[in-house]
C-alpha positions in Angstrom: 24.0 28.8 28.8 27.4 28.2 26.7 30.2 27.0 28.0 33.2 26.9 26.2 36.8 24.6 26.6 40.7 24.7 26.2 43.0 22.0 26.3 45.4 23.0 29.1 49.1 22.6 27.9 49.1 19.5 29.7 47.2 17.0 28.2 45.4 15.8 32.2 44.3 18.9 32.4 41.5 21.1 30.8 40.4 24.9 31.1 35.9 25.6 31.1 34.6 29.1 30.8 31.2 29.4 32.0 31.1 33.0 30.1 30.7 34.0 33.9 32.7 35.2 36.5 33.7 32.3 38.8 36.1 34.2 41.6 35.8 37.8 41.5 39.2 38.1 42.7 42.6 35.7 43.0 42.4 32.3 42.3 42.4 28.9 44.1 42.9 25.6 43.8 41.5 22.1 45.7 43.3 18.5 45.3 40.6 16.5 47.1 37.1 16.6 48.4 37.9 17.6 51.7 39.7 20.7 50.9 36.8 21.9 49.1 34.0 21.3 51.2 33.0 25.4 51.1 32.3 25.4 47.1 28.9 23.3 46.7 30.5 23.9 42.5 34.2 21.7 43.6 32.5 19.2 45.3 30.5 18.3 42.5 33.2 18.4 40.0 34.6 16.4 42.6 31.9 13.5 42.7 33.0 12.8 38.8 35.4 9.8 39.0 38.7 10.8 37.4 38.7 14.2 38.7 41.9 14.8 40.6 42.1 19.0 41.2 39.5 21.9 40.6 41.0 25.1 40.0 38.7 28.6 39.9 40.2 32.0 39.0 38.0 34.7 37.8 36.4 33.5 34.9 37.7 30.1 34.6 37.3 26.4 36.0 40.0 23.9 35.3 40.3 20.2 36.1 42.9 17.7 36.0 42.2 14.0 36.0 43.7 10.5 36.6 46.3 9.3 33.9 43.6 6.5 33.0 40.0 8.7 32.2 39.7 10.3 29.3 38.8 14.0 28.7 36.3 12.2 25.7 34.3 10.5 28.2 34.5 13.3 31.5 34.0 16.3 29.2 30.2 16.0 29.1 29.7 14.9 32.4 31.7 18.2 33.3 30.0 20.6 30.7 26.9 19.3 32.6 27.8 19.6 36.4 29.0 23.2 35.7 26.0 23.8 33.8 24.0 22.5 36.2 26.0 24.6 39.0 25.5 27.7 37.8 21.3 27.5 37.1 21.0 26.5 40.4 21.5 29.7 41.5 24.1 28.1 44.1 27.3 30.1 45.4 30.7 28.8 43.9 31.7 28.9 47.5 29.1 29.2 51.6 30.1 31.5 53.5 33.7 30.6 55.8 35.4 31.1 52.7 33.9 34.5 52.4 31.2 36.5 50.9 28.7 34.1 48.8 30.2 33.3 45.3 33.5 34.1 45.3 36.9 33.8 48.3 37.3 37.0 49.7 40.8 38.7 50.7 38.6 40.9 52.9 38.9 45.1 52.3 42.5 44.5 52.2 44.9 46.9 50.5 46.2 44.4 47.5 49.5 45.9 48.5 50.1 44.1 51.6 48.4 41.0 49.9 51.3 41.2 47.3 53.4 41.8 49.9 53.0 38.6 51.7 52.9 36.3 48.4 56.8 37.8 47.6 57.3 36.8 51.7 55.9 33.6 51.0 57.9 32.7 47.7 61.0 34.5 48.4 61.6 33.4 52.1 59.1 30.9 53.6 58.9 28.9 50.7 63.0 28.2 50.9 63.2 27.1 54.1 60.3 24.4 54.2 62.2 23.0 51.3 65.5 23.0 53.3 63.0 20.9 55.9 61.7 18.8 53.0 58.6 20.3 52.7 57.0 23.1 50.3 54.3 25.8 51.1 51.8 28.3 49.4 49.5 31.1 49.5 46.4 30.2 50.1 44.2 33.3 51.5 44.4 36.7 53.6 40.9 37.3 56.3 41.0 39.2 59.2 44.8 39.2 59.6 45.4 35.4 59.5 47.3 34.0 56.6 46.0 30.6 55.0 48.5 28.3 54.3 48.6 25.5 52.6 51.6 23.1 54.2 53.1 19.7 53.2 56.1 18.2 54.2 57.6 19.0 58.4 56.5 22.8 57.2 54.2 22.6 60.0 57.1 22.4 62.5 57.6 25.9 61.1 54.5 27.2 61.6 56.0 29.4 64.4 59.1 30.8 62.5 56.4 31.5 59.6 54.7 33.8 61.3 57.3 35.5 62.5 58.6 36.2 59.0 55.1 37.3 57.9 54.0 39.7 60.5 57.7 40.9 60.6 57.9 41.8 57.6 53.4 42.6 56.6 52.6 44.2 60.3 48.4 43.3 59.0 49.6 40.2 59.8 48.1 38.5 62.7 48.3 34.4 62.3 49.4 31.6 60.6 47.1 28.8 59.4 47.1 25.9 57.4 44.0 26.2 55.5 42.6 23.0 55.7 42.0 23.6 59.5 40.1 26.5 58.4 37.4 24.0 57.6 34.0 23.3 59.9 34.8 20.4 61.3 31.8 20.2 64.3 33.4 17.3 65.5 35.6 19.6 67.6 32.6 21.8 69.1 31.3 18.7 71.2 32.1 18.5 75.0 34.5 15.2 73.7 36.5 16.9 71.1 37.2 20.1 74.1 37.9 17.1 76.4 40.6 15.8 73.6 42.1 19.1 72.8 42.0 20.1 76.7 44.2 17.1 77.4 46.3 17.7 74.5 47.4 21.5 75.4 47.8 20.5 78.7 49.2 17.3 79.5 50.5 16.0 76.3 52.1 18.8 74.1 54.5 19.7 77.1 54.8 16.6 77.7 56.5 16.3 73.4 58.0 20.3 73.4 60.6 18.7 74.7 62.1 17.2 71.6 60.5 19.8 69.7 57.3 17.9 68.9 53.3 18.9 68.8 50.2 17.5 68.4 47.3 18.9 66.7 44.3 17.9 67.0 42.7 17.8 63.5 39.1 16.3 63.8 36.5 14.0 66.1 34.3 11.6 64.7 32.4 9.1 65.8 34.6 7.1 68.1 37.5 7.8 65.9 39.9 11.3 66.7 42.3 12.4 63.7 45.5 14.1 64.9 48.6 15.8 62.8 52.3 15.2 64.0 54.1 18.5 63.7 57.8 19.8 64.4 60.1 16.8 65.9 57.3 14.1 65.8 56.8 14.7 61.9 58.8 11.7 60.5 60.3 10.5 64.0 60.7 6.9 64.0 59.1 6.6 67.5 55.7 8.2 66.1 53.8 5.0 65.8 55.0 4.4 69.3 54.5 7.7 71.2 50.8 8.0 68.7 50.1 4.1 70.5 51.6 3.5 74.1 51.1 7.6 74.9 48.9 9.5 72.9 45.9 6.9 72.6 46.5 5.7 76.4 45.6 9.4 78.0 42.8 10.1 75.1 41.0 6.8 75.7 41.3 7.4 80.0 39.5 10.7 79.5 37.1 9.7 76.6 36.3 5.9 76.6 34.5 6.1 73.8 37.2 6.8 71.6 38.2 3.2 69.8 40.2 4.7 67.6 43.2 7.4 67.5 44.5 8.2 63.6 48.0 9.8 62.7 47.1 12.3 59.6 50.5 12.8 59.0 52.2 13.5 56.1 55.0 11.8 57.5 56.9 10.6 53.6 55.5 13.8 51.7 52.6 11.3 51.0 49.2 11.1 50.5 47.3 11.9 53.8 45.1 9.8 54.9 42.6 12.2 56.3 42.0 13.9 53.8 42.3 11.5 50.7 39.8 9.4 51.4 40.4 5.5 50.9 43.8 5.8 52.6 44.6 3.9 55.6 45.0 6.1 58.4 48.5 5.1 60.3 48.8 4.6 64.3 45.0 3.1 65.2 44.7 2.0 68.3 
């Protein structure tokens, strides 16, 4: 297998062409290992120290690196990882992101996808920017538009759904693509109980302030939540988490030790999706 490489315009990025189809349609970009859980190839590339993003398109793989790393050192390792993947017979993606081997937008008219992207770029993105956030199209499947949302954009979710469904009737729902990554902790008895108390008790309380709290995951003795809407960036968020949310969750599930806030309050790194970063609001 012969893999070509090309230096991108940005010296921090390099394109690799394995000489075979990478994606059958579209393009996808990952910024950390957690978001790439559905791709064995992306996961193996993120195992290389210094790789900061992985992008796939029809016939190429574009990687970005941290400033302190040199492509001369990284390139042989990257080539070995790509060759190992394609000679192993593993798919580029596993089923939760579509058919093995590619991300699929389903059997959807390409015109529908184009219209969704147009609305996201011309109507949703400006609204997100006005609120200090950002949004990018990720994929569309089974009537659900998956978006990459940062900053305060989660608080606009209902409005985004209304806008997209108005202009594109095929759109039935909108979600952050990270929430589509399987998380076994949410299906445990503790996970279901915590989700129930959030939906039935806690969220009705914070809704009065325009806020909403989403259960992101449950891992061992730790609960991860995301504060949205009026809760995001609020100066009282830490107090709300420690004195309200954490207390109620621990009363319901005594085995829970930590409740971590993974919200991107200041547009910085998200501690849950960026391993090694400490979460805020630990109990």
